[in-house]
N, C-alpha and C positions, 0 to 999 in steps of 0.2 A: 590300381593296376594301370601300367602304361600300355600304349597302343601295341608295341611289339609283343609283350607277354599275353595280352588279350587275344591278339591274333593266333599266337601259338596255341593257347588254351582252346580257342574256338576250332581250329583246325584238327587238334587231337580229339576234341569231343564229337565233331561231326561224325567220324567213323565209328565211334562208340555208339552214337545215337542211331546211325543207320543199322548196326548190328542189333541194338535193342529193339528198334521198331520192327525189324523182320522177325525176331523172336516173339515179340509181343503179338504181332499180327497172326503168327502161327498159332499161338495159344488162343487168342481171341476167336479166330475163325474155327478152330477145333471145338470150342465151346458153343458158339453161336451159329456158325455157318460152315458145317463140315464139308459141304459140297462146293465151297467157293473155289474159284480159279482166278489166277491173277494175270493181268495183261501188261504190256509195255507201259501203258498209261499208269497202272498201279505202281510199277517200279519207279517211274518218274515221280509219282506222288510221294513215295518213300524218300527220295533224294531231295525233293523240295521241302518236305516236312522236316527233314534233318537240318536243312539250311535255315529254314524259318525258326526252328527250335534253337539254333545258335545265335540268332539275332538278339534275344534278350540278354545275352552275355554283355551286351554293350552297356548295360546298367552298371557294370563293375569298372567301366573306364573312368580313370581319374588321372589328372595331370600330376598329382602327388600321391604319396603312400597313404592308404586308408587306415584309420585306426580300427581296432576290433569292433567297437560299437558301430562305426559306419559300415564295416563289412557285414555284420550281422543285420543291420537294417536293409542293406541292399539284397542280402540273401533272402530275407523275409518278403521282400517286394518281388524279387526274382521268381520264385516258385509259383505264386498265383498268376503273375503275368504270363509265364511260360505255359502253365496249365490252361489258361484262358485261350492263348494263341493256338495251342494244339487242339483243344476241344473245337474251336471255331473251324479249323481246317479239316479235321476229321468229320465234322457235321456237314461242311460244305461240299466235301467229296464223297458224302454218303458212306463213309467208313463206319459210322455209328449213327443211331437214331437217338436224338436227345429225348424223345418221348418214352424210351425204354430204360427204365431205371437200372435194371440189371446190367444192360450193356454199358451205360455211362459208368456205373460203379466199377465194373470189370476193367473198362478202359482206363479209368482213374488209377486203379490199383496197378495195372501194368505200366502206366506212365510213371508212377512213383518208383516202381522197380527200375525202370530205365534211368530215372533221375538219380537215384542212389547208386546204380552201377557207374554212371558217368562221374559222379561226385567222388566215389572211392577210387576209381581208376585215375582220375586227375590228381587226387591227393596222394596216391601211391607214387605216381610219376614225379610230382613236386618234391616228395620226401626223398626219393632216390637221387634226384638232382641236388638237393640240399646236402645229403650225405656225401656225395661225390665232391661237391665244392668244399665242404668241411674237411674231408680227407686230404684234399689237394693243399688246403691252407695249413693244415697241421704238418704235412710234409715239407712244405716250403719254409715254414718258420721254425722248424726243428734244426735245420741245418745252418 
């Protein structure tokens, strides 16, 4: 993936991640901390978490087109790296307690939900772009 496409993907995914984090925090706090309230510091933490969650996308940067095998290898590296980064910051900011298995498990499940949501949304947008380009090419070469 070249730098321009990577930055576009990171920019799109940032807003999806923010939305996913907010929805996940709502569900997580509803289960474990129903009396929780959020401050400006927490909102800033959400934005920083979304930014930090975008950084592992840099694993997909390549000066040349990646083969399917190379892409699958990078995806298999991306998920654990991303999960480690997110767990580290969530623990650092006391969003979760690593000592509570149920909290960590729920957090990981919510993380996977957001990960899948970002993946599906990006895949859908890429497919729409590919369809649009193919349609334009068909129109151009028919005449």
